[in-house]
C-alpha positions in Angstrom: 9.4 -21.1 7.7 8.5 -18.0 5.3 8.6 -14.4 7.1 5.5 -13.1 8.7 4.5 -10.2 6.6 2.2 -7.1 7.6 1.1 -4.6 5.0 0.1 -1.1 6.0 -1.3 1.7 3.8 -0.1 5.1 4.7 -2.0 7.4 6.8 -4.1 10.1 5.2 -2.3 12.7 3.2 -3.1 16.0 1.7 -4.5 14.6 -1.4 -6.6 12.1 0.4 -8.3 14.9 2.3 -8.8 17.1 -1.1 -9.9 14.0 -3.3 -6.8 14.4 -5.5 -5.3 11.2 -7.2 -1.7 10.5 -5.6 0.2 8.3 -7.7 3.7 9.4 -7.5 2.8 13.1 -6.0 4.7 13.4 -2.7 2.5 15.1 -0.2 2.8 14.8 3.4 0.5 13.3 6.0 -1.9 15.4 7.5 -2.3 15.6 11.4 -4.9 12.8 11.3 -2.8 10.9 9.3 0.2 11.2 11.8 -2.6 10.2 14.5 -3.5 7.4 12.4 0.1 6.0 12.4 0.5 6.4 16.0 -2.7 4.5 16.5 -1.6 1.5 14.2 1.7 1.3 15.8 0.1 0.5 19.0 -2.1 -2.2 17.6 1.4 -3.6 16.2 3.3 -3.3 19.2 2.8 -7.0 20.3 3.1 -8.5 16.9 6.6 -9.2 16.9 7.6 -6.8 14.3 11.5 -7.1 13.6 11.7 -5.1 10.3 10.1 -2.1 8.9 10.4 -1.5 5.0 8.7 1.6 3.4 7.9 3.2 0.1 10.1 6.3 -0.6 7.0 8.4 -0.9 6.7 10.9 1.9 3.3 9.8 3.1 4.6 6.0 3.4 7.6 7.1 4.9 6.5 9.3 7.5 3.7 6.6 8.5 6.7 4.1 8.8 8.9 6.4 10.7 6.3 7.0 13.3 5.6 3.3 13.6 9.3 2.6 13.7 9.7 5.3 16.2 6.9 4.0 18.7 8.4 0.5 18.0 12.0 1.3 18.4 12.7 0.3 15.0 14.7 1.8 12.0 12.9 2.2 8.7 14.5 1.2 5.4 13.2 2.7 2.2 12.2 -0.1 -0.4 11.9 1.4 -3.8 9.6 -1.2 -5.3 7.0 -0.3 -2.4 6.6 3.0 -4.4 2.7 3.5 -5.3 1.5 2.7 -9.0 2.4 5.6 -11.5 -0.9 7.0 -12.3 0.6 8.7 -15.4 -1.5 11.6 -16.8 -4.2 10.7 -13.9 -1.6 11.9 -11.5 -2.9 15.3 -9.6 -6.4 15.1 -11.0 -9.4 14.9 -9.0 -10.5 11.4 -8.3 -13.9 12.3 -9.8 -12.1 12.2 -13.2 -11.8 8.6 -13.4 -15.7 8.4 -13.9 -15.2 10.6 -16.9 -12.9 7.7 -18.6 -14.4 5.0 -21.0 -16.2 2.2 -19.3 -13.8 -0.5 -20.5 -10.8 1.7 -18.7 -12.5 1.7 -15.2 -13.3 -0.7 -12.7 -15.9 0.1 -9.8 -15.4 -2.0 -6.6 -16.3 -1.6 -3.0 -14.8 1.4 -2.0 -12.8 2.8 -5.1 -13.1 2.9 -8.8 -9.8 2.2 -10.5 -8.8 3.3 -13.7 -7.2 0.6 -15.9 -5.8 2.6 -18.7 -4.5 6.2 -18.7 -1.7 7.7 -20.9 1.6 6.9 -19.1 0.4 5.0 -16.0 1.5 1.7 -14.8 -0.7 -1.2 -15.7 -2.0 -3.7 -13.2 -0.2 -6.8 -14.4 2.9 -5.0 -14.5 2.3 -3.7 -10.7 1.3 -7.7 -10.0 4.9 -8.3 -11.2 6.5 -5.7 -9.0 4.6 -6.9 -6.0 5.7 -10.9 -6.7 9.2 -9.4 -6.7 8.5 -7.5 -3.4 7.4 -10.7 -1.6 10.1 -13.0 -3.1 12.9 -10.6 -2.0 11.3 -10.1 1.4 11.0 -14.1 1.8 14.4 -14.6 1.0 16.1 -12.0 3.0 13.9 -12.2 6.1 12.7 -15.7 6.4 11.0 -16.6 9.8 10.9 -12.9 10.8 7.9 -10.5 11.3 8.1 -8.0 8.6 6.3 -4.6 8.2 5.6 -3.1 4.6 4.3 0.3 4.8 2.9 1.1 1.1 -0.1 2.3 -0.5 -3.5 1.0 -1.7 -3.0 0.1 -5.5 0.7 -1.7 -4.8 -0.9 -3.0 -1.3 -3.7 -5.1 -3.4 -1.0 -6.3 -5.8 1.4 -7.6 -3.1 -1.9 -9.1 -1.6 -2.7 -10.7 -5.0 1.0 -11.9 -5.3 0.8 -13.6 -1.9 -2.4 -15.5 -2.6 -1.6 -16.3 -6.2 -4.5 -14.2 -7.5 -4.5 -12.5 -10.9 -4.3 -8.6 -10.8 -8.3 -8.3 -11.3 -9.2 -10.6 -8.4 -6.7 -8.5 -6.3 -8.5 -5.1 -7.3 -11.7 -6.7 -6.3 -10.6 -7.4 -2.8 -11.8 -5.0 0.4 -10.3 -1.7 0.3 -7.5 -0.7 2.5 -8.2 2.5 4.2 -5.7 4.9 5.6 -3.3 2.7 7.9 -5.4 -0.5 7.3 -3.3 -3.6 8.3 -3.1 -6.8 6.2 -1.2 -9.7 7.8 0.0 -11.9 4.8 -0.3 -15.6 5.9 -2.4 -18.3 5.0 -5.6 -18.1 6.7 -5.2 -14.4 7.9 -6.8 -11.3 6.6 -7.7 -7.8 7.3 -6.9 -6.9 10.9 -8.5 -3.5 10.6 
């Protein structure tokens, strides 16, 4: 039987509140982000989580540490959970996405994605990374309940990989808010 995988996006961080594109920027959680992590930990308490993996970036790792502390579990960094590299868009205001050519952006329900920018990781590559994460987790933790604490873009690609979707279909799924939870199993969807 495959692992039950829960995917949590990190809590609010300083870039989120300032409307700045994170990518690999490594800014900490805000106090609200820490409270969001405590709240999601309480929601996950009865889900039988046995293992927690986190992105190496502060916002996700701190979220995972708070959850792990409340669940009594250690957190292991999984480098492939790092957010998409935003290249030249890293650290720029979110509003700058609208200045890109129409063919380079994709407006969706909660966010407009940039598809191309100098030095950025493209979504086909990110989807392959999502597939790698899933294959590794399934092989290492069959029949276990695993929590992955990551980010918006890689989270969408992990979800797409799980369902066998193309990257574009993954981007069109509902936006995952800070500390939103996805349960990746057939028939399951966004918890909150």
